[in-house]
N, C-alpha and C positions, 0 to 999 in steps of 0.2 A: 088650808093646811100649810104650816111653816116648813122650812127646810130641814129642821132637825127631825120632825115627824116623817118627812119624806125619806130621809136616809135610813131611819129606823125600820120603816116598812120594807124598804129595799133589802136591807140586811136580813130581816126576818124571811122574806121571800126566797132570797138566795140560799139561806140555811135550809129551808124546807125542801127546796129543789135538790140540794146536795144530799139531804137525808133520803129523799125519795130515790135519787139515783143510787145511793148506797143500798137502799132496800131492793131496788131493781137488780143491781149487780149481785147482791147477796142471793136474791131469789133465783136469778139466772144461774149463778154458781151452784146453788143447791139442786136446781133442776138438772143442770149438766152432770153434776155428780151422781144424781139418781139415775140419769140416763146412762152414764158410764157403767154404773153398777148393773143396770139391767142388761146393757150390751155385753158386759163381761159374763153375766149369768147365762145369757143366750148362747154366747160363744162356747162356754163350758158345756152346756147341754148339747150343742152341736158336735163338739168333740166326742161326747159320750155316745151320741147317736152313731157317729161314724165308727167309733170303736166297737160298739155293739153289733153294727151291721157286718163289720169285718170279722169279728169273732164268730158270728152266726155263719158267715160264708165258710170260714175255715172248718167249723164243726160239720156243716152239711157236706162240704167237699170230702172230708175224711169219711163220713158215712157212706157217700157214694163209692169211694175207693174201697171201702170194706166189702161192699157187694162184689166188686170186680175181683178183689183179692180172694174172697171165698170161692167164687166161681173158678178162678185160676187154680186154686188149691185142689178143688175137686177134679179138675182136668189133669193135674199132675199125678194125682193118686190113681185115677182110673187108667191113665196111660201106663203108669208104672206097673199096675196090676196086669194089664193086657200084655205087656212085654214079658214080665217075669212070672206071672201066676202066683206071686207070693201074697198070702192072705193079709199080711200086715198093711199092705196098701189099701186093700178093700176095707179093713177095719178103720184105717185113718179116714177114708172117704165117708163112712157112715157116722163116725164121730163128728166130723164137720157138718154133715147134713142134718144130724139129729140133735147133737148136744151143743157144739159151738155155735152153729147157725148164724154165722156172720152176715149172710145175705138177708135173712129175715130180720135180724136186728137193725141192719142198715136201713132197710125199707121202712121199718116202724119208726125209726128216728126221723127220717124225712117226712113221713106221713103225719107225725105228731105236730110238725111245724108248718108243713107246706102241702097239706092234703089236696087242696084245689089248685095247686100250682103246676105249671107245665113240667117243671123239673121232676115232680113226683110221678107224673104220667110217664116220663122218659125212663125213670128208674123202675117203674112197674113193668114197662115193656122189657127192660133188660132182665128183670127177675122172671118174667113169663118165659122168655127164651131160655133162660138158665134151667128152669123147671122142665120145660119141654126136652131140653138136651139130656136131662137125667134119664128119661125113658130110653134113649139110645145108649146111654152109658150102662144102664141095667142090663140091656140085651148083650152088650159087649162083654160085661162081667160074666153073664151066664154062659155065653159062648166060650169065653176063656176057661171057665171052670170045666166045661165039657172037653175042651181041647187038651187041658192038662190032666184030665181024669181025676178031678178033685172031689172030695166028699162035701156036698153042699148042705148037709143036715143042719148045721148050725149057722148057715148063711142067713142074712136078713131076708124077710119075706119078699121084699121088692125084687130080689134076685131069684129066689127059689120059685116065685110065681111066674117067671118069664117062660113062655113056651117057644122053643126054638123052631125055626122053619125046617120043613123036611129037607129042603135043599142044603141047609147048613149042617143038619145031622148026617147027611150022606157024604160030607166032605171028610178027607183024611184029617188026622190030628194036626198035622203041619198046616194044612189049608185052613182049618178052623182057627188056628192061632193067627194066621195071616189075616183072615177075614175079621177077627176080633180087633186086631191092631188097626186095620184099615178103618173100622167104624169110628175110632177115636182120633184118627189122623187125616181122614180124607177131606175132600172139599165141602161135603155136607156139614161135617163137624166144624170145619173152619168157618163156614157161613154162619152157623149159630154163634160161634165165639165172636165173630165180627159184629153180629147184631147186639150181643151183650156189651162189647166194648163201645160200640156207637151209641147205644142207649145210655151208658154211664157217662160217656163224653158229652152227649147232648144235655144230660142232666147237669153236669158241672158247668157247661157253657151257659145254660139258662140261669143257673145260680150266679155265675160271674156277671152276666148282663144285668140281672136284677140288682145285684150288689153295686155294680158300677153306676147304675142309674141313681140309686139311693145316695151313693157317695158323691156323685156329681151335684145332685141337688143340695146336699149338705154343704159341699164346698162353695157352691154359689151363694147359699145363705150366709155362710161364714164370711165370704168376700164382701157381701153387702154390709154386714155388721162391722167388719173391719174398716170400711170406708167411713161409716158413721163414727166409729170409734176414733179414727184419725182426726176427723173434724173437731170432735169434742176435745181431743188432746191439744189440738192447735189453739183452741180458745183458752184452755187452762195451762198453756205451756209454761207460764211463769211459775206456777206452783206445783206442776207435776212433771218437770223436766226429766226426772229420773225414770218415771213411769213411761214417758214418751220414748226414751232411749231403749229401755228394756223391751217394751212392746214392739218397737220398730225392728230391733235386731233379733229378738227371740221368737216373735210370733208373726208379725206382719210380713216381713220380708220372705221368710220361708213359705208362708201360705200363698203369697202372691206368685212365687215361683212354682208352687205345687199345682195350682189350678190348671194352667195351660199344659203342664206335663201330664197331668191325669187325663185331660181331654185328648192329648196326643198318645196316650197309652204308653208312657215312658216311666221308668222308676223314679222315685223321689230322692232328693239329697237328704241325708239324715243329719240335719243341722237345726239349731234353734232350741226352743224350750223342750222340757222333758215330755210334755204331752204331744208336741208335734213330732219329736223323734220317735216316740212310741207309735204314733199314727203312721209315720213314714216307713218305719221298719215293718210294721204289720202289713201295710199296703204293698211294700216291696216283696214280702214273703208271698203274698197272694199273687202278685204279678209274676214272680219268678216261678212259682209252682205251676201257674197256668202256661207260661212260656215253655217250661221243661216238658210238661205233659204233651203240649202240641208238638214239640220237637221230637219227643220219644215216639208218639203215635205215627208221625210222618216217617221217622226212621224205620219203625217196624213194618210200616206199609210198603216201604221201598226195598227192604233188605231181607235176605233169607236168614232165618233164625239159626239154622245149623251151621252154615259156612261163613256168615258175615258178608257174603257178596251181595250184589244187587239181585233181587228176585225178578220174576217175570214182569211184575208191574213196573219195577225200576227200569228194567231193560226197555220196555215200551215207552216210558217217559223220556229216556235218553234219546230214543229214535225220534220221538215227536218234538224234541226240543228245537229242531231246525238249526242246530249249531254245528252239525257235522261238516267237515271239510277235509278233502284229501285223506280219507280214512281207510283203515284196514279192518275187515270183519273176519273173526275166526270162530267157527262153529266146532265145538270140541265134544267128543264122546269118550267115556271111560270104557276101555276095551273089556269085554266079558264081565262087566260089572254085575249083571244079574246072576251069573253063575257064581261069582265070588260071594255075593250077598246071600244067595241061597245056601251056599256051602258053609260059610263062616258065621252067618247071622247078621241081623240088622245093625248090631252095635259095631261090628267090624266094618260093615258097609258104610255106616255113618262116619267112622274114623277115616276111611279111605276118601270119602267125599271131602271131609275137612282137610285132609292132607293135600288132595289135588287142588282144592281152592287156595290153600296156603301157598303152594308152589306157583300157582298162576299169579297170585297177588305179588309174590316175591319177585317173580321173573319180569313182570311188565311194569311200566312206569306208573307212578302214583296218579298221573293224569289219565291213564287208560281205565276203561270200565270193564271190570270182571263181573260177569252175571251168571247166575244159575237159572237156566230157563226151562229145565225139566228135571226128572229124577236124577239121571246121571249125565245130563247134557249141560254144558257150559258154553258161554259165548264171551269173547273179548272184543271190545271196540277200541281200536287205537286211532284216536282223532289226531289229525295233522301229523301223519306218520312219516312224512319225508319223501325222498325220491324212491321210485319204484324198486330199482335194483338193490339199493342199500337196505330198504325196509324188508324186502323179500328175504335176503340172506340173514338179516338180523332175526327175523321171526323164526326162520328155520332153525337157527342156532338156539334160540330160546326153547323151542319145543324139544329139541334133542336133549338139552340139559334137564328139562322137566321130566322127560321119560327116564333119563339116567337116575334122577332123584327118586322117582316112583319105583324104580327097579331095585332100590337099595334094600337088602335083606336085613340090615341091622336095625331097622325101625320097629321090628316086631309085628309088622303088618304084611299081609300077602303082597307079592309082587304084582304090580299093575302097570298099565301103560295107557296112553291116550292116542286117539286118532283125531286129526285136525284137518278141516277144510277151510281154506282161506281165499278171500276175494277182496278186491279193492274198489272203492267208490270215490266219487268226487264231491257230490252234493247230497243233501238229505232226500232229494227227489228220486235218486236212483237206488235207494236203500233196498227196496223190494227185489230189484234185479240183483243187487249185490248179495243179498241173503240167499237167493236161489242159487247163485253161482257158488257160494260157499257151501251150501248143502250138497250140490252136485259134486264139488271137490271132495267133500267128506265121504260121499257115497263111493267115489272111486278109490279112496284110501281103504275103506272097509273091504271093497271087492278085491283089493290087491294084498290083503293079509293084515290090515290094521297096523298099529304101532308106527305111524308115520304121519307126515303132513303133505298135503297136496294143495297147489294153488290153482285157481280156476283157469288161469292162462295156460297151464300145463295140460 
């Protein structure tokens, strides 16, 4: 073979190699392009899954809240009827129970989607307790009708068919009214309401956990797809530089930030592409709704609904916090409150309780703990109260001013006063002793004519 033939063969070989390389590059480019399309499609479906899961959660959560709202509405109406004896509240009650039926509709909505899910069982339990509570409410309605001497001819059968106990029939009308009110305000009734609230909350919690798990899986899948997508973008960076920039800033960066924040249960930043912003806003709504609900439930568990002060549970948690130091404890009774309550009625009694609570909160520091620990019994814990003589005179002056305010006849409320027993403690460990000292001091005030304050050292 001569030199010319050798050169020709070499040129032909090199040309074939270049063509093959071109074919390979074209093939790889096509494959990468297809993979990119597939990756984008899977990412889009991932967004759709997360969006659907979030929308489902919001819908189910609203359904669960409807059951609680229906139960609360029934409670409001039966309590209003027990207090006033007005038939309009009874009518409202049975319109909700028979026509509006928010509880039943909510349960059916959850059942149609989550029949075998723990969330449905929780909501079922809440509904069961709500239905059981209605039997107590029917009895309270019937007793209220008896107490107000109302004609029950046109009353619903559920009320007419109630047979009152002989002991209740023997009561005076006023005692019957009081007994009926107690049935919808006492601890038994509250226990049922707590079960309904807990069942609803557990339902929402299970829904949130289920949705959070699905969203975490979806985000992990999206994160993996995004890694692959970035590799493909790097390979095709020369021809898809714009796509790289847009994807990096509008999709990749926000999602990379979102995954750890979701795992840490923190809200997402609403930045990036439209789909991500929608996803972040929807997730944040769910997050904020769950946070508010937990906060509200905790607040209601720790505070008295009527006065806004800490309730007995809040009082005990303050005691158990182990943060008390050089504190003063005041045990406070409203003088002759039962007589005032019986004379003027529970509405005036409630108004007096709120006035007394307001005066206590206004008179003491924002860092002090004002608690309602009984019907007409309050307690104030002054943590880090200062030197003994200074704090003693200061407390005495505060109580005198409070009694002056409660004696003001221009408020439209009956004149009232408080009796106070005060004691001082140093550490949480001596609280039991301090509380006994304060009780003893209060007892001495009552024995000396009330309307005053006594310190345990006196």
